[in-house]
N, C-alpha and C positions, 0 to 999 in steps of 0.2 A: 353659261360662262361662270366660272368660279372666280369671283373677285373679292378682295378684302374689304370689309366694312368695319368702321369703328364700332367697338362694343362686341364684336364677334370673336370669341376667344376659345371656341370649343376644341380646337385641335392644337396639340403640342408640336406636331411635325408639320412644318410648312415648306413647300417646294416653291422655289423661285425659278421659273423657266428661263431658258436661254433664247437666242434669236434664231429665226424669226417666228417661232411658234408661240401659241398662247397657252393659257392654263388648261384649257380643255384637252390639249394634247397629252397632258400628264395625268389625266383623270384615272387611267388604269393603274398607274403606279401609286397615285394617292390612295386609291381604294385598297390596293394590295398591302399598304403599310399603315393604314388607319390614319392618314394625314389628309392634307388638302393643298392644292396648288393655287397660287395667287399671281395675277398679272402684275408686272412691274408698271409703274406710272408711264402713261403714254403708249402702252402696248396692249394688245388685245382689246378689251372693252373697258379698260380702266381709264380713269380720268387722269389729269395731271399733264405736265409738259415734258416728262422724261426725267433724265438724271438730275436736272435742276430741282426736282421735287423729292429726291431720295431722302434727304435728311428728315423732312417732316413725315414722309411715308414710313421710314424705318422706325421712327420713334413711336408712331401709332401701331405699327405691326407688332412691336415687342412689348407694348403696354401690358402689364400684368404677367410678364414672362416668369420663369424662363421657357424658351421654346427651342426645339431642335430644328435648325435650319439646313435645308438641302438646296444648294444652288447649282444650276447647270450653266456653264459658259459665262455669259455676262451676269446671269443670276448668281453665279459664284462670287462675282465681284460685290454684288449687293450684300450677300451673306457675310463676306469678310468685313465689309464696312460696318455692318450691323454689330458684329462682335467687337469691333474696334471702338465704335462710338458708344456702345451700351454694354460695357462689361458687366457680367452678372445676370444679364437677361437672355443670354444665349447658352443653352445647356450643352449643345454640341454643334459642330460644323461638319457637314458632308459636302465636298466639292466634287462635282461631276464635270469632267473635261474643262477644268479652269484655264481659260485662254492665256492668263497672265503667267502660267507656269509652262506654257508651250512655246513653240517657235514664233518668231516675229510674224505678225500678220501682214497681209498684202497692203498696198497703198490705198486702203479703204477711204481715207479722207479725201483723196484726189478724185476718186470715182464715185463719191457719194451721190451725185445726181443720177448717175446711171444705175446704181444700186437701188435707189428709191423708185425709179421708173420700172426696173425689172420686177421688184417686189410687188408693186401696185398692179402689174399686169400678169403676174404668174398664176396659172391655174394650180389646183391642188396636185394634179399629176406632174406638172412641170416643177413645182416646188419640191415634190418628193424626189424627182430625178436629180435635182440640184443638191439636195441634202444627203441622200443615201445612194444615189446612182441608179435607181429604178423607180417605177411608179407604184411600188408595192404599198407605200404608206399614204396614198392619195386620199383614202377615206379618213384616216386619222388626221390629215392636214386640211380637210375641207373648211373647217371653221377658221383656221389660221389664215388660209388664203382669202376667205371672205373679209376677215378683219383687216388684212393688208390692203385690199382693194378699197375698203370703206374709209379707213382713217389712220392706220398705224404704220404705213410704209415709210413715211418721212421720219418718224421717231425711230423705227428700226434701223434705217440708214444712218441716222445720227449716232445711235448707239454703236454701230459697227465702226464708224469713223473713230470714235473715242477709243474703242478697243485696240486700235492700231497705234495708240500713243505709247511710246516707250516710257515716258515719264509716269503715266498712269499705271502702267504695268509694274514699274518699280515701286510705286507707292503702295500698290496692292500687296506686293510681296513683303514689303516692310510691315504692313498692317497684319498680314498673316503671321509673321514672325512674332508679333506682340501677343498673339492669341495663345493662351496656355491651357485651353480646355481640350476635351476630346475632339480629335480631328480625323476624318476619313477622307481619302481622295480616291476617286474612281475614274479611270480613263480607258480608252480602247487602244489596243496595240497598233491599230492603223492611224491613230491620232495621238502620238506619244507625247509624254512630258519631256522637257529638256533633261538630259542626263544629269546636268548640274543641279536641277531642281530635285530630282529623285535622290541624289546623294545627300543633299541638304536635309530633305525630309526624313530620310532614313536615320539621321542622327538625332531625331527628336523622339523620345520614348513613347509619347502619347499618340503618335500618328500611325494609322493603318493605311496601307497602300494596296490597291486592287487594280490590276490591269486585266481587262477582258479580251481574250484572244479574238482576233479578226473583227473587232468592233471599231467603228469610226467615231466621229464627233457626236452624232445624235443617237446615243445608246438607247434612249427611250423608244425610238422607232424601230430599232433592229434587235435589241437584247432586253426587252422589257422584263421577262421572267427572271433573268440573271440579275438585273438591276434591283428588282423587288427583293430578291433573296438577300442582297447585300445591304439594302436599306432597312430591313425589318429590325 
């Protein structure tokens, strides 16, 4: 398991995974771009209580920066907050399938107990079918399924519930607007950004936009080579 430890600064490119996968799932991408993936607090094998620990964790993560942050889904939220709270320590932002620029989420807050139970009992094959529509990624998801069964299902469900908050989504969009450094956004055509978000982003000269044909939300599992090429 690749987890962040204080004093460990060897990589400039840091990947913040989305839900419900852990940092191990991004090991191939990390190797391909010469970076490393780190678990968010409360997820994978990381310590902490979840989003409540993000402020402390982000400050430690960026110590000695600048770093190039790559965030997927809710990891994109952490990357944006890092850039907003610690200007000058983030060299660039790459957001992969940023949920807050996509359509409104389902009522995750209301079904949080069911989500938690589902994640805790999901096998790697079942998790793969849920995420990409087939069991093809069951091997890549084996450690994520183990982590969910052991300890991180509740935290993952809580993160999903918060991601459905319209207020938080708006706050993240405002924070992204305040960031004036290099910005790349990657998404799949089967998991599109809002047209209004694309139009707004196209008006910003420092932004690069990349839509991968036939890709869904979990591009790492289905389009790893294309993703590596874009992240190099």
